[in-house]
N, C-alpha and C positions, 0 to 999 in steps of 0.2 A: 371457606367463610368461617371466621372464628366465632365461637359461641359467645353470647353476651354474658357478662359476669354479674349482671344485676338480677337478684332474686325478685320474684313477684311477692310483694309484701301487702299487708292490709292497707298501709298508707298509699301504695300504688293503686290499689283497687279503688280507694276513696278518691284519689286524684283523677282516675279514669271517669268515675261517676260525675265529678265536678266538671271535667273537660267536655264530656258528652252528657249533658243533663238528661237526655232522653233515656239513658240507662240508669237513672237515679232511683227507680222503684225496685227495692229489693224483693218484693213479692214476684215481680216479673223477671228480673235479672238478678239472680242470687250471686252472692260473693263467690261461691264455688264455680258458677258458670263464667263469671268475669275472670277469675283466676285461671281457669282452664284456657280460655281464649287468649289471655295474655301469655301464658306459657307456650301455647301453640304458635302464636305470632312471633315469639322470641326466637324460634328456630329459623325464621326467615330474615333475620337482621344480623348484620355483622359490623366490622370495624369502621366501615366507611360512613356510618351514621353519626359518629362523634360520641360524646358523653351524654349520659342520661342526666338531665337537669329538669326539676319539676316546673321550671318556668318556661314551658313551651319550646324546649330544645327540638331540633330536627328529629333526634332519636325518639323522644317522647311522643311527638306528634305522629310519626310514622308507625311506631309500635301501637299506639292507641287506635289509630285509623285501621290498621290491619286486624286488631282484636275486635273492633266494632264491626268490621266486615264479616268476620267469622261468626260473631254472635247473630247478626241479622241473616246471614246465609244459612246458618244452622236452624234458625227459627223458620225460614222459608222451607227448608228441607223437611223439618218436622211437620209443617202444615201440609206438605205434599205427600206425606206417607199414607199409603192406602190402608184400608181395613185389614188387608192380609199381611201388613207389616212391611211391604215392599215400598221403597222410596223412589220417587221419580226425581229427575233433576230439575230443580226450579230454574227456569230461564225466562228471559224477557218475552213478553207477549208482543208479537209482531203486528197483530191486528185484532180488532174487536168489533163485533157487529151486534146491534140491538135493533130489531125490526128493520126499518129501511135506512138506518144510520150506520155508517162504518167509519172507523178510524184506524189508520196505520201508524206504526211507530218505527223509529230507527232502532235497529238491534245491532249491537257490536258483534262482529264475526271474527273468528280466528283467521288470520291471513299471515303473510310473510313477516309483517311487523308486529303482529299481535297474536300471541300464543293462545291456546284454549284457556289456560289458567288466567292470563291477563284479560281475556274477553269476559270470563266469569267475574273477575275483579271489577270490571267496568259496570256490573249490574247493581252495585250499591254506591251511594255517594261516598261511603267510607273507603271502598275499594279504589275509587277514582282518586281520592285524596292520597291514599297510600302509593298508587302508581306515580302520581305527581311528585311526591316526596322522595320516592325511590330513585326517580330520574335525577333529582337534585343531589341526592346522596352519592350517586355514581359519577357525578361530574368531576370530582377531584379538584385539584388546585387550578385556579384560574389566574393566568399571568396577564398583567396589564402593562 
């Protein structure tokens, strides 16, 4: 996979904040955190994604979705860190009970068609969006 040639710029961080408005609060989501997430996500993207265009290109959408997944996943990991400094793996809750009420949830599992990494991606809406867009990017040319 070829590395992306696009540097993460302050304009890209601003575009990310505008694309995902829930990351607009710099007190909660600093420019440094967003830049780090964009740089990490950059390593997962290659030439099949097309060109980066700030007008909702496939590459921009996939890049931003993966960065948003990393940001929310990291926030969950930080919240799951114990007092002794050891982190637990945040994962989907499969059931919850309060008194005599109980609810169960569908939890994505790793199987032959879904790797453990992909199952973890499926735990945030941003990860699901990335997986959807990654599938589209991998389709290649379509002949009609």
